[in-house]
N, CA and C atoms as a LAMMPS dump frame, in Angstrom:
ITEM: TIMESTEP
0
ITEM: NUMBER OF ATOMS
375
ITEM: BOX BOUNDS ff ff ff
-5.0000000000000000e+02 5.0000000000000000e+02
-5.0000000000000000e+02 5.0000000000000000e+02
-5.0000000000000000e+02 5.0000000000000000e+02
ITEM: ATOMS id mol type element x y z
1 1 1 N 0.839 -1.19 0
2 1 2 C 0 0 0
3 1 3 C 0.878 1.246 0
4 2 1 N 0.597 2.119 -0.939
5 2 2 C 1.374 3.346 -1.064
6 2 3 C 1.027 4.302 0.071
7 3 1 N 2.073 4.84 0.68
8 3 2 C 1.867 5.832 1.733
9 3 3 C 2.861 6.971 1.612
10 4 1 N 2.374 8.181 1.812
11 4 2 C 3.214 9.358 1.917
12 4 3 C 2.917 9.983 3.272
13 5 1 N 3.954 10.165 4.064
14 5 2 C 3.768 10.689 5.421
15 5 3 C 4.621 11.928 5.596
16 6 1 N 3.952 13.061 5.818
17 6 2 C 4.653 14.326 6.04
18 6 3 C 4.97 14.52 7.516
19 7 1 N 6.022 15.268 7.765
20 7 2 C 6.377 15.655 9.127
21 7 3 C 7.154 16.966 9.058
22 8 1 N 7.315 17.584 10.221
23 8 2 C 8.12 18.799 10.298
24 8 3 C 7.35 20.096 10.396
25 9 1 N 6.038 20.009 10.318
26 9 2 C 5.244 21.219 10.453
27 9 3 C 5.267 21.732 11.886
28 10 1 N 4.717 22.932 12.067
29 10 2 C 4.662 23.498 13.406
30 10 3 C 4.388 24.979 13.373
31 11 1 N 4.619 25.606 14.517
32 11 2 C 4.411 27.036 14.683
33 11 3 C 5.76 27.74 14.671
34 12 1 N 5.877 28.781 13.862
35 12 2 C 7.132 29.518 13.763
36 12 3 C 6.816 30.996 13.589
37 13 1 N 7.721 31.836 14.05
38 13 2 C 7.538 33.277 13.876
39 13 3 C 7.914 33.69 12.465
40 14 1 N 7.331 34.777 12.027
41 14 2 C 7.675 35.32 10.717
42 14 3 C 9.186 35.537 10.624
43 15 1 N 9.745 35.164 9.475
44 15 2 C 11.18 35.245 9.28
45 15 3 C 11.919 33.977 9.631
46 16 1 N 11.226 33.055 10.272
47 16 2 C 11.844 31.811 10.684
48 16 3 C 11.869 30.773 9.575
49 17 1 N 12.32 29.57 9.943
50 17 2 C 12.469 28.485 8.966
51 17 3 C 11.872 27.195 9.505
52 18 1 N 11.462 26.357 8.572
53 18 2 C 11.023 25.003 8.876
54 18 3 C 11.46 24.101 7.742
55 19 1 N 11.678 22.844 8.048
56 19 2 C 11.943 21.859 7.008
57 19 3 C 10.907 20.75 7.096
58 20 1 N 10.161 20.586 6.047
59 20 2 C 9.183 19.516 5.965
60 20 3 C 9.816 18.301 5.307
61 21 1 N 9.407 17.139 5.772
62 21 2 C 9.853 15.881 5.182
63 21 3 C 8.644 15.081 4.728
64 22 1 N 8.853 14.3 3.698
65 22 2 C 7.806 13.417 3.183
66 22 3 C 8.436 12.052 2.951
67 23 1 N 8.037 11.097 3.757
68 23 2 C 8.564 9.74 3.643
69 23 3 C 7.597 8.89 2.83
70 24 1 N 8.119 8.264 1.79
71 24 2 C 7.293 7.453 0.887
72 24 3 C 7.547 5.968 1.12
73 25 1 N 6.496 5.195 1.015
74 25 2 C 6.634 3.743 1.148
75 25 3 C 5.584 3.041 0.302
76 26 1 N 5.86 1.784 -0.011
77 26 2 C 4.881 0.978 -0.719
78 26 3 C 4.855 1.173 -2.213
79 27 1 N 5.787 1.923 -2.755
80 27 2 C 5.788 2.157 -4.201
81 27 3 C 7.168 2.545 -4.686
82 28 1 N 7.315 2.646 -6.016
83 28 2 C 8.598 3 -6.608
84 28 3 C 8.655 4.511 -6.78
85 29 1 N 8.97 5.207 -5.723
86 29 2 C 8.992 6.66 -5.767
87 29 3 C 10.306 7.214 -6.268
88 30 1 N 11.334 6.4 -6.322
89 30 2 C 12.63 6.908 -6.777
90 30 3 C 12.585 7.347 -8.238
91 31 1 N 11.617 6.845 -9.009
92 31 2 C 11.499 7.236 -10.411
93 31 3 C 10.321 8.178 -10.656
94 32 1 N 9.728 8.667 -9.6
95 32 2 C 8.542 9.508 -9.701
96 32 3 C 8.846 10.971 -9.399
97 33 1 N 8.151 11.845 -10.097
98 33 2 C 8.197 13.251 -9.712
99 33 3 C 7.447 13.417 -8.391
100 34 1 N 7.919 14.334 -7.562
101 34 2 C 7.3 14.569 -6.268
102 34 3 C 7.041 16.06 -6.1
103 35 1 N 5.988 16.382 -5.374
104 35 2 C 5.656 17.787 -5.221
105 35 3 C 5.094 18.104 -3.852
106 36 1 N 5.026 19.394 -3.577
107 36 2 C 4.394 19.915 -2.364
108 36 3 C 3.303 20.901 -2.781
109 37 1 N 2.171 20.774 -2.117
110 37 2 C 1.06 21.697 -2.291
111 37 3 C 0.653 22.2 -0.914
112 38 1 N -0.149 23.24 -0.883
113 38 2 C -0.638 23.73 0.4
114 38 3 C -2.053 24.254 0.26
115 39 1 N -2.762 24.245 1.379
116 39 2 C -4.125 24.751 1.391
117 39 3 C -4.357 25.545 2.659
118 40 1 N -4.647 26.815 2.486
119 40 2 C -4.957 27.69 3.605
120 40 3 C -6.459 27.665 3.854
121 41 1 N -6.897 27.998 5.067
122 41 2 C -8.328 27.996 5.375
123 41 3 C -9.117 28.876 4.417
124 42 1 N -10.174 28.31 3.858
125 42 2 C -11.029 29.065 2.957
126 42 3 C -10.481 29.258 1.563
127 43 1 N -9.341 28.641 1.284
128 43 2 C -8.738 28.796 -0.04
129 43 3 C -8.565 27.44 -0.708
130 44 1 N -8.373 27.479 -2.021
131 44 2 C -8.135 26.248 -2.755
132 44 3 C -6.69 25.785 -2.564
133 45 1 N -6.497 24.502 -2.778
134 45 2 C -5.146 23.957 -2.695
135 45 3 C -4.299 24.558 -3.823
136 46 1 N -3.055 24.902 -3.504
137 46 2 C -2.192 25.52 -4.492
138 46 3 C -0.829 24.838 -4.527
139 47 1 N -0.225 24.904 -5.704
140 47 2 C 1.094 24.346 -5.92
141 47 3 C 2.144 25.161 -5.175
142 48 1 N 3.135 24.453 -4.613
143 48 2 C 4.239 25.124 -3.933
144 48 3 C 5.559 24.847 -4.661
145 49 1 N 5.906 23.576 -4.786
146 49 2 C 7.179 23.209 -5.408
147 49 3 C 7.123 21.749 -5.826
148 50 1 N 7.975 21.39 -6.796
149 50 2 C 8.046 20.004 -7.241
150 50 3 C 9.399 19.75 -7.878
151 51 1 N 9.771 18.479 -7.951
152 51 2 C 11.034 18.144 -8.593
153 51 3 C 10.936 16.801 -9.3
154 52 1 N 11.837 16.628 -10.253
155 52 2 C 11.866 15.414 -11.053
156 52 3 C 12.477 14.264 -10.26
157 53 1 N 12.484 13.105 -10.857
158 53 2 C 12.912 11.886 -10.182
159 53 3 C 14.34 11.972 -9.645
160 54 1 N 15.189 12.71 -10.332
161 54 2 C 16.584 12.813 -9.901
162 54 3 C 16.917 14.201 -9.351
163 55 1 N 15.901 15.027 -9.192
164 55 2 C 16.131 16.366 -8.663
165 55 3 C 16.698 17.345 -9.671
166 56 1 N 16.844 16.911 -10.918
167 56 2 C 17.459 17.779 -11.907
168 56 3 C 16.572 18.896 -12.399
169 57 1 N 15.275 18.706 -12.297
170 57 2 C 14.337 19.752 -12.696
171 57 3 C 13.458 20.107 -11.512
172 58 1 N 13.378 21.387 -11.218
173 58 2 C 12.599 21.863 -10.081
174 58 3 C 11.666 22.99 -10.518
175 59 1 N 10.505 22.991 -9.959
176 59 2 C 9.513 24.03 -10.213
177 59 3 C 9.112 24.669 -8.88
178 60 1 N 8.87 25.976 -8.915
179 60 2 C 8.447 26.684 -7.709
180 60 3 C 7.329 27.656 -8.049
181 61 1 N 6.405 27.804 -7.12
182 61 2 C 5.416 28.87 -7.244
183 61 3 C 6.121 30.207 -7.076
184 62 1 N 5.628 31.224 -7.766
185 62 2 C 6.248 32.547 -7.676
186 62 3 C 6.294 33.052 -6.242
187 63 1 N 5.281 32.696 -5.466
188 63 2 C 5.18 33.198 -4.095
189 63 3 C 6.26 32.65 -3.167
190 64 1 N 6.933 31.572 -3.567
191 64 2 C 7.944 30.981 -2.683
192 64 3 C 9.345 30.989 -3.284
193 65 1 N 9.469 31.441 -4.513
194 65 2 C 10.788 31.466 -5.164
195 65 3 C 11.77 32.292 -4.353
196 66 1 N 12.965 31.747 -4.184
197 66 2 C 13.998 32.439 -3.43
198 66 3 C 13.915 32.217 -1.932
199 67 1 N 12.811 31.621 -1.472
200 67 2 C 12.649 31.37 -0.028
201 67 3 C 12.586 29.87 0.283
202 68 1 N 11.976 29.107 -0.6
203 68 2 C 11.813 27.668 -0.397
204 68 3 C 12.725 26.896 -1.338
205 69 1 N 13.231 25.779 -0.869
206 69 2 C 13.949 24.853 -1.736
207 69 3 C 13.366 23.456 -1.563
208 70 1 N 13.489 22.654 -2.595
209 70 2 C 12.99 21.291 -2.563
210 70 3 C 14.121 20.352 -2.937
211 71 1 N 14.176 19.222 -2.26
212 71 2 C 15.221 18.238 -2.533
213 71 3 C 14.691 16.853 -2.22
214 72 1 N 15.464 15.854 -2.593
215 72 2 C 15.053 14.481 -2.329
216 72 3 C 16.266 13.599 -2.089
217 73 1 N 16.028 12.553 -1.335
218 73 2 C 17.034 11.525 -1.09
219 73 3 C 16.38 10.199 -1.473
220 74 1 N 16.674 9.732 -2.669
221 74 2 C 16.002 8.523 -3.156
222 74 3 C 16.404 7.281 -2.365
223 75 1 N 17.566 7.291 -1.791
224 75 2 C 17.984 6.15 -0.966
225 75 3 C 17.102 6.018 0.277
226 76 1 N 16.559 7.145 0.712
227 76 2 C 15.685 7.158 1.891
228 76 3 C 14.217 7.301 1.521
229 77 1 N 13.927 7.368 0.211
230 77 2 C 12.542 7.572 -0.233
231 77 3 C 11.903 8.779 0.459
232 78 1 N 12.656 9.845 0.53
233 78 2 C 12.205 11.029 1.265
234 78 3 C 12.401 12.283 0.423
235 79 1 N 11.408 13.153 0.491
236 79 2 C 11.453 14.459 -0.158
237 79 3 C 11.39 15.533 0.92
238 80 1 N 12.119 16.609 0.705
239 80 2 C 12.186 17.676 1.698
240 80 3 C 11.725 19.005 1.095
241 81 1 N 11.164 19.831 1.946
242 81 2 C 10.838 21.204 1.58
243 81 3 C 11.434 22.108 2.65
244 82 1 N 12.498 22.793 2.3
245 82 2 C 13.128 23.744 3.215
246 82 3 C 12.471 25.099 3.009
247 83 1 N 11.897 25.628 4.076
248 83 2 C 11.168 26.885 3.993
249 83 3 C 11.864 27.924 4.849
250 84 1 N 12.37 28.96 4.215
251 84 2 C 13.059 30.045 4.907
252 84 3 C 12.284 31.345 4.751
253 85 1 N 12.628 32.308 5.571
254 85 2 C 11.987 33.634 5.523
255 85 3 C 10.463 33.493 5.474
256 86 1 N 9.946 32.689 6.361
257 86 2 C 8.512 32.409 6.343
258 86 3 C 7.693 33.66 6.645
259 87 1 N 6.535 33.708 6.005
260 87 2 C 5.613 34.83 6.154
261 87 3 C 4.271 34.312 6.682
262 88 1 N 3.49 35.161 7.331
263 88 2 C 2.17 34.71 7.799
264 88 3 C 1.316 34.12 6.669
265 89 1 N 1.467 34.626 5.466
266 89 2 C 0.683 34.105 4.338
267 89 3 C 1.119 32.709 3.894
268 90 1 N 2.201 32.189 4.469
269 90 2 C 2.602 30.804 4.206
270 90 3 C 1.833 29.822 5.086
271 91 1 N 1.059 30.334 6.022
272 91 2 C 0.281 29.477 6.904
273 91 3 C -0.703 28.64 6.114
274 92 1 N -0.623 27.32 6.281
275 92 2 C -1.472 26.4 5.518
276 92 3 C -1.18 24.976 5.97
277 93 1 N -1.999 24.067 5.507
278 93 2 C -1.67 22.645 5.6
279 93 3 C -0.871 22.293 4.346
280 94 1 N 0.272 21.704 4.546
281 94 2 C 1.165 21.361 3.44
282 94 3 C 1.05 19.861 3.139
283 95 1 N 0.877 19.565 1.862
284 95 2 C 0.697 18.193 1.418
285 95 3 C 1.819 17.779 0.475
286 96 1 N 2.284 16.572 0.671
287 96 2 C 3.237 15.946 -0.229
288 96 3 C 2.453 15.125 -1.243
289 97 1 N 2.942 15.079 -2.482
290 97 2 C 2.248 14.326 -3.523
291 97 3 C 3.254 13.671 -4.456
292 98 1 N 2.859 12.525 -5.022
293 98 2 C 3.729 11.788 -5.918
294 98 3 C 3.083 11.503 -7.253
295 99 1 N 3.859 11.715 -8.328
296 99 2 C 3.413 11.425 -9.701
297 99 3 C 4.062 10.129 -10.147
298 100 1 N 3.432 9.006 -9.855
299 100 2 C 4.011 7.717 -10.175
300 100 3 C 4.204 7.534 -11.68
301 101 1 N 3.321 8.117 -12.495
302 101 2 C 3.345 7.897 -13.937
303 101 3 C 4.27 8.849 -14.668
304 102 1 N 4.937 9.73 -13.938
305 102 2 C 5.795 10.713 -14.595
306 102 3 C 7.061 10.953 -13.805
307 103 1 N 8.172 11.034 -14.513
308 103 2 C 9.448 11.335 -13.871
309 103 3 C 9.677 12.83 -13.75
310 104 1 N 8.829 13.623 -14.455
311 104 2 C 9.025 15.075 -14.483
312 104 3 C 7.802 15.771 -13.899
313 105 1 N 8.036 16.841 -13.144
314 105 2 C 6.967 17.418 -12.33
315 105 3 C 5.99 18.299 -13.086
316 106 1 N 4.823 18.429 -12.506
317 106 2 C 3.796 19.323 -13.005
318 106 3 C 3.295 20.194 -11.863
319 107 1 N 2.626 21.28 -12.204
320 107 2 C 2.123 22.19 -11.179
321 107 3 C 0.648 21.944 -10.884
322 108 1 N 0.007 21.074 -11.658
323 108 2 C -1.422 20.823 -11.502
324 108 3 C -1.64 19.639 -10.586
325 109 1 N -2.475 19.811 -9.569
326 109 2 C -2.635 18.734 -8.588
327 109 3 C -3.276 17.483 -9.182
328 110 1 N -4.031 17.631 -10.245
329 110 2 C -4.684 16.468 -10.853
330 110 3 C -3.685 15.509 -11.5
331 111 1 N -2.449 15.964 -11.701
332 111 2 C -1.417 15.109 -12.289
333 111 3 C -0.838 14.128 -11.268
334 112 1 N -1.085 14.359 -10.005
335 112 2 C -0.47 13.581 -8.939
336 112 3 C -1.36 12.42 -8.519
337 113 1 N -0.705 11.284 -8.296
338 113 2 C -1.43 10.042 -8.03
339 113 3 C -1.645 9.766 -6.544
340 114 1 N -0.696 10.167 -5.73
341 114 2 C -0.757 9.848 -4.31
342 114 3 C -0.516 11.096 -3.473
343 115 1 N -1.171 11.124 -2.315
344 115 2 C -1.115 12.29 -1.436
345 115 3 C -0.903 11.857 0
346 116 1 N -0.178 12.693 0.742
347 116 2 C -0.067 12.488 2.165
348 116 3 C -1.241 13.106 2.896
349 117 1 N -1.22 12.966 4.208
350 117 2 C -2.343 13.455 5.015
351 117 3 C -2.211 14.935 5.355
352 118 1 N -1.045 15.489 5.146
353 118 2 C -0.835 16.912 5.379
354 118 3 C -0.201 17.199 6.73
355 119 1 N 0.524 18.302 6.788
356 119 2 C 1.115 18.777 8.036
357 119 3 C 0.89 20.279 8.138
358 120 1 N 0.489 20.721 9.327
359 120 2 C 0.134 22.125 9.518
360 120 3 C 1.378 22.986 9.712
361 121 1 N 1.419 24.082 8.988
362 121 2 C 2.458 25.099 9.172
363 121 3 C 1.754 26.398 9.534
364 122 1 N 2.133 26.96 10.667
365 122 2 C 1.539 28.215 11.115
366 122 3 C 2.654 29.219 11.353
367 123 1 N 2.541 30.361 10.693
368 123 2 C 3.549 31.415 10.816
369 123 3 C 2.898 32.608 11.5
370 124 1 N 3.422 32.956 12.653
371 124 2 C 2.858 34.074 13.414
372 124 3 C 3.583 35.369 13.062
373 125 1 N 2.831 36.461 13.126
374 125 2 C 3.416 37.763 12.761
375 125 3 C 4.034 38.436 13.966
């Protein structure tokens, strides 16, 4: 059974940093594109960042460019989202997602096959 489990969320002050992790199991994720999305209260889920199977291609939402980085360790079946210079508007539930059918990432959530349960990130002003 495929599982994606996020961790690393929490409460942080504006300007602070957090690193989210997404541990994958039950599937061949080393050849899959992986992504992060987020959903704030009352808003639709939005793309944050994604990367290809080997990390060679990365995509970022304009709102996080220069502040967030995404990486992966295929030996550990884990994807990371390093979030720096956090802002209150980054507050959301962050979801990890996997594109099993594609090695290269997309920004549309419908392209992703598997999702984690989400981890809350709260940035106080």
